Structure formats: C-alpha cells, structure tokens
C-alpha positions in Angstrom: -56.4 96.2 -60.6 -58.8 93.6 -62.0 -56.2 92.3 -64.3 -53.8 91.8 -61.4 -56.4 90.0 -59.3 -57.4 87.8 -62.3 -53.7 86.9 -62.9 -53.2 86.0 -59.2 -56.3 83.8 -59.2 -55.3 82.1 -62.5 -51.8 81.4 -61.0 -53.3 79.9 -57.9 -55.8 77.8 -59.9 -53.1 76.5 -62.3 -50.8 75.7 -59.3 -53.6 73.6 -57.7 -54.4 71.9 -60.9 -50.7 71.0 -61.4 -50.6 69.4 -57.9 -53.7 67.4 -58.6 -52.3 66.1 -61.9 -48.9 65.0 -60.7 -48.9 64.0 -57.0 -45.5 63.6 -55.5 -44.5 60.0 -55.0 -43.3 59.1 -51.5 -39.7 57.9 -51.3 -39.4 54.1 -51.1 -36.9 52.5 -48.7 -37.1 48.7 -49.3 -34.4 47.9 -46.7 -36.0 49.8 -43.8 -36.1 47.7 -40.7 -34.0 46.4 -37.8 -31.1 44.0 -38.4 -28.5 42.2 -36.4 -25.4 40.5 -37.8 -21.6 40.5 -38.1 -19.1 43.2 -39.2 -15.7 42.2 -40.5 -12.8 44.3 -41.6 -9.9 42.5 -43.3 -6.6 44.4 -43.4 -4.0 44.2 -46.1 -1.9 41.8 -44.0 -4.9 39.5 -43.8 -5.5 40.4 -40.1 -9.2 40.6 -39.3 -11.4 42.6 -36.9 -14.8 41.2 -36.3 -17.7 41.9 -34.1 -21.5 41.7 -33.7 -23.5 44.7 -34.9 -27.0 46.1 -34.8 -28.4 48.2 -37.6 -31.6 50.2 -38.1 -32.6 51.7 -41.4 -35.6 54.1 -41.5 -36.7 56.6 -44.1 -33.3 57.4 -45.5 -31.6 57.4 -42.1 -29.5 54.7 -40.3 -28.1 53.9 -36.9 -25.4 51.3 -36.2 -24.1 50.0 -33.0 -21.1 47.7 -32.6 -21.8 45.4 -29.6 -18.2 44.7 -28.6 -15.0 46.8 -28.5 -16.3 49.5 -30.9 -16.1 47.1 -33.8 -17.7 48.9 -35.6 -18.2 52.1 -33.6 -21.6 53.6 -33.1 -22.7 55.4 -36.2 -25.6 57.3 -37.6 -26.5 59.4 -40.6 -28.3 59.3 -43.9 -28.3 56.7 -46.6 -29.2 56.5 -50.3 -30.0 53.3 -52.2 -29.5 52.8 -55.9 -27.2 50.3 -57.5 -25.0 50.9 -54.4 -25.8 51.7 -50.8 -24.2 55.0 -49.7 -23.8 55.6 -46.0 -23.1 59.2 -44.9 -21.9 59.1 -41.3 -23.0 62.2 -39.4 -22.3 61.1 -35.8 -19.9 62.8 -33.4 -17.2 60.3 -32.5 -14.9 60.0 -29.6 -11.2 59.5 -30.1 -10.7 56.1 -28.3 -11.1 53.7 -31.2 -9.8 53.1 -34.7 -11.5 55.6 -36.9 -11.0 53.4 -40.0 -13.8 51.3 -38.6 -16.4 54.0 -39.1 -19.0 52.9 -41.7 -19.1 55.5 -44.4 -19.2 55.6 -48.2 -20.4 53.4 -51.0 -21.1 49.7 -50.4 -22.2 47.1 -52.9 -25.1 45.2 -51.5 -27.2 42.1 -52.0 -30.7 41.9 -50.4 -33.3 39.2 -50.6 -35.9 40.6 -48.2 -34.4 39.0 -45.1 -30.6 39.1 -45.5 -28.6 42.2 -46.4 -25.0 41.8 -47.3 -22.8 45.0 -47.6 -19.3 45.0 -49.0 -16.7 47.7 -49.5 -13.0 47.9 -50.4 -11.6 51.3 -49.2 -8.9 53.4 -50.8 -6.2 51.6 -48.7 -7.3 48.2 -50.0 -9.0 47.1 -46.7 -12.1 45.0 -47.2 -15.3 45.5 -45.2 -18.1 42.9 -45.1 -21.3 43.2 -43.1 -23.9 40.4 -43.1 -27.2 41.4 -41.5 -30.4 39.5 -40.8 -33.7 41.4 -40.6 -35.4 41.2 -37.2 -39.2 41.2 -37.4 -41.1 43.9 -35.5 -42.2 41.1 -33.0 -38.5 40.6 -32.2 -38.0 37.3 -34.1 -35.0 36.8 -36.4 -36.4 36.4 -39.9 -33.0 35.8 -41.5 -32.1 32.4 -40.2 -35.4 30.5 -40.4 
C-alpha cells in the first residue's frame, strides 16, 4: 500500500514539474480584428461578381458578411494560418444564392498589418480576390490612411 501511495505522489509531482518546465504557449492569430473591403469573383468567361464585405477574425474563428446581394454570402467558421489561410465554412446556408460564392478552402494571402489580400483559384478555374482593410477598435479605417 505504501508503494502504491508513493507511486501516485511521485506521478503527481512529476506531472506538476513537467507543467512548470514547459508552459503551453498560447496560439497567435496576427490577423485577428475587424475588416471591411471588396470581394470579387471572376468567372471563366471573364464575367465578374463584386460586392462590399465585412470580416471579423478572432482566435481561429471568422465571420463574413456580404453587404449586397449575398456577394459573398454570410459565412462563419474556423481558420488556420500558415503559408496559406484556410477558411473552413461551418455556417448553415439558405438555398437562394449561388453557393459557389461561399468562402471556403485555401487562400494565398498578403498582410502588412493593415491590409489583408486573399486570393484563390478554385478547381473550376474561377478566381476569387478579397481586399480587406483593418478597422481599428475605435471604428476608424486604418487601411486607407
């Protein structure tokens, strides 16, 4: 019985020591914030769909809202950021718009701290481009100054 108790105490102590030695690093999301900008989809026949858009990135989650005619439609979900930005749409969508406008998948991106540019060419060859400007927490546009 003493050996069992000693083993339990030793396991707990080593577990606590391991936590103290290697603290878990919080995830870093450098693009977190509010953005406004323009969404554009270019079809194979060079026809374009374009509309104003609002984005919010926060802690690995995103929300998007097309301001006019569901271009793009409302979206939400998770995102990961590495050498590409991957949006994983998790919203429930209605059927009254073009579902090819849903923002999902891998995007190349450029970010300078104020302007975020996302680009994607889908499997059908359509090209999506989204240019976003960060909005400061006080409501001022920090991308066009």
